[in-house]
C-alpha positions as CSV (number, residue, x, y, z in Angstrom):
1,M,156.9,10.0,-39.0
2,R,154.0,12.5,-38.8
3,R,156.5,15.4,-39.1
4,I,157.9,14.0,-42.3
5,I,154.5,13.5,-43.8
6,A,153.4,17.0,-42.8
7,A,156.6,18.5,-44.3
8,A,156.1,16.5,-47.6
9,L,152.5,17.8,-47.8
10,C,153.7,21.4,-47.5
11,I,156.4,21.0,-50.2
12,V,154.2,19.2,-52.8
13,P,152.0,22.3,-53.7
14,L,155.2,24.3,-54.3
15,V,156.6,21.7,-56.7
16,V,153.3,21.2,-58.5
17,C,152.7,25.0,-58.9
18,G,156.1,25.5,-60.6
19,C,158.9,27.9,-59.9
20,S,159.0,31.7,-60.2
21,T,161.2,33.2,-62.8
22,P,162.9,36.5,-62.0
23,K,163.1,39.2,-64.8
24,T,165.3,42.3,-64.6
25,A,164.4,45.5,-66.5
26,T,166.5,48.7,-66.5
27,V,164.2,51.7,-66.1
28,G,165.1,55.3,-66.8
29,M,163.4,58.2,-65.0
30,R,163.7,61.9,-66.0
31,T,163.2,65.0,-64.0
32,D,162.3,68.5,-65.2
33,A,163.9,72.0,-64.6
34,N,162.2,72.0,-61.1
35,G,163.4,68.5,-60.1
36,R,160.0,66.9,-60.5
37,H,159.6,63.4,-61.9
38,V,158.2,63.8,-65.4
39,S,158.7,60.5,-67.3
40,T,159.6,56.9,-66.8
41,F,160.8,54.6,-69.6
42,I,162.4,51.2,-70.3
43,K,166.2,51.4,-71.1
44,N,166.8,47.7,-71.3
45,S,163.9,45.3,-71.6
46,S,163.5,42.2,-69.5
47,G,162.3,40.3,-72.6
48,N,158.7,40.3,-71.3
49,E,156.3,43.1,-72.2
50,E,154.1,42.6,-69.1
51,A,157.2,42.5,-66.8
52,D,158.4,45.8,-68.4
53,K,155.1,47.5,-67.7
54,V,155.2,46.3,-64.0
55,A,158.8,47.6,-63.7
56,V,157.9,51.0,-65.1
57,R,154.9,51.3,-62.8
58,A,156.9,50.2,-59.7
59,A,159.8,52.6,-60.5
60,S,157.3,55.5,-61.0
61,L,155.5,54.8,-57.7
62,N,158.7,54.5,-55.7
63,F,160.6,57.4,-57.2
64,R,160.1,59.8,-54.3
65,R,161.1,57.1,-51.8
66,Q,164.4,56.2,-53.6
67,V,165.4,59.8,-54.6
68,K,165.0,62.1,-51.6
69,K,166.3,65.2,-53.3
70,P,166.0,64.9,-57.1
71,L,168.4,66.9,-59.3
72,K,167.1,69.3,-61.9
73,N,167.0,68.0,-65.5
74,H,168.6,64.7,-64.6
75,N,168.2,61.1,-65.8
76,Y,168.1,58.4,-63.2
77,V,168.6,54.7,-64.0
78,I,167.4,51.9,-61.8
79,E,167.2,48.1,-62.2
80,V,163.9,46.6,-61.3
81,N,163.5,42.9,-60.6
82,V,160.1,41.5,-61.4
83,L,159.1,38.1,-60.2
84,E,157.0,36.3,-62.8
85,M,154.9,33.4,-61.4
86,A,154.9,30.3,-63.6
87,D,151.6,28.7,-64.7
88,P,150.4,25.8,-62.5
89,A,151.6,22.4,-63.6
90,W,148.0,21.2,-63.8
91,G,147.0,23.7,-66.5
92,S,144.4,26.4,-66.5
93,D,140.6,26.3,-66.9
94,K,140.6,28.8,-69.8
95,P,139.8,27.3,-73.2
96,K,142.5,27.6,-75.8
């Protein structure tokens, strides 16, 4: 019986906090004549401006890790999944 109660107490905060919503943005990255990463931009929006900004930043920071030998004057396309956390079910303390 104690295990069931302990398990229920662990699950309740997850239910009360809400679920996370995944967003997918398609990000384009461009290289210059030397193969260096020069720009990152949104090709297809996730529908959320903040999620798009996070996707662009994540793609830019991880470019070297994902593209070991970048081609010269090339456009790369990558899909970035951004996990958006829902607001807690009990509301926020900020005045509206």
